[in-house]
C-alpha positions in Angstrom: 9.4 1.1 -16.5 12.4 0.3 -14.1 11.9 -2.5 -11.7 12.3 -1.7 -8.0 14.9 -3.5 -5.8 13.8 -5.4 -2.7 15.2 -2.5 -0.6 13.2 0.0 -2.6 10.1 -2.1 -2.2 10.7 -2.5 1.6 11.1 1.3 1.8 7.8 1.8 0.1 6.1 -0.6 2.6 7.8 1.0 5.5 6.5 4.4 4.4 2.9 3.3 4.1 3.0 1.2 7.3 4.1 4.1 9.4 1.6 5.6 11.9 1.4 8.6 9.7 0.7 6.5 6.6 -2.6 5.2 5.2 -2.0 1.5 5.5 -1.4 1.7 9.3 -4.8 3.4 9.8 -6.6 1.1 7.5 -5.3 -2.0 9.2 -6.2 -0.6 12.6 -9.6 0.5 11.5 -10.3 -3.1 10.4 -9.6 -4.3 14.0 -12.7 -2.5 15.2 -14.8 -4.1 12.5 -13.8 -7.7 13.0 -13.7 -10.3 15.7 -10.0 -11.0 15.0 -7.3 -9.2 16.9 -4.9 -7.0 15.0 -1.8 -8.9 14.1 1.0 -6.7 12.8 3.2 -9.7 11.9 0.4 -11.3 9.9 -0.1 -7.9 8.1 3.6 -7.8 7.2 3.4 -11.4 5.9 0.4 -10.6 3.8 2.0 -7.4 2.5 5.1 -9.3 1.5 3.0 -11.7 -0.6 1.0 -8.8 -2.2 3.8 -6.3 -2.8 4.1 -6.7 -6.5 0.4 -6.7 -7.3 -0.2 -3.8 -4.8 2.4 -1.6 -6.5 1.1 -2.5 -9.9 -2.5 -1.6 -8.9 -1.3 1.7 -7.4 0.6 2.5 -10.6 -2.5 1.6 -12.7 -4.7 3.8 -10.5 -2.3 6.7 -10.8 -2.2 6.2 -14.6 -6.0 6.3 -14.7 -6.1 9.5 -12.7 -3.5 11.1 -15.0 -5.5 10.0 -18.1 -8.8 11.3 -16.7 -7.7 14.5 -15.0 -8.4 17.8 -16.7 -5.4 19.6 -18.2 -4.2 22.5 -16.1 -3.6 25.9 -17.9 
């Protein structure tokens, strides 16, 4: 498996942090469920710390779905 460059990883996070992406909506949904104000900068800092493990988990989940999906005719 080829390793991603920092620029490629940044592009992935830019994609999922866009208003049309899932991460943006998940982060904003948490704001309504917590007493802490939404802090985009803090979210970016946390994302930077988690980037490698998050991508690995996404790949592992995708692999699990591929293994368990029914073959298509």
